C-alpha angles and dihedrals in degrees: 000000000000096000092107094049118097113243092246091055098047097091091049089048094050090050090050092048089057087071091066130066108273090227090059093059115020107021096045108111088223099070109188131176121259126215138185116242125216090269094057095255121139112235138172106258107263119234105232093213094051091046091051093047089050093047090051088047091237082126105044106208093195091056090045090054091050091046089054093048093053094044100255090118119047123233089252092051091051091050091048092052093049091050093048091049087058102247116185111250091241092053091043091054090058097053112114094230091051090050089049090051092049091049089054097050098043 
């Protein structure tokens, strides 16, 4: 998860990660790197291909949300998509399918 964080930023990153439920970051089976953006916000590292497909609307995020709501996308698939889109960790923590996952593992 910290592989993309410069050595000098790792302590700051670990302190920031303490603000989030440990299950959201370390125990999740879909481990994904985190990065700091230019505004000093911790994000999941975006996947350039997924971001491009979403911006071209090849991946329709509205349809993906509906598919998740009606059970056509699993909780894990929804979490993977949010991570690969580069959600901030604070925004990610508020997603309903992340909350549902956290409620299950606690």
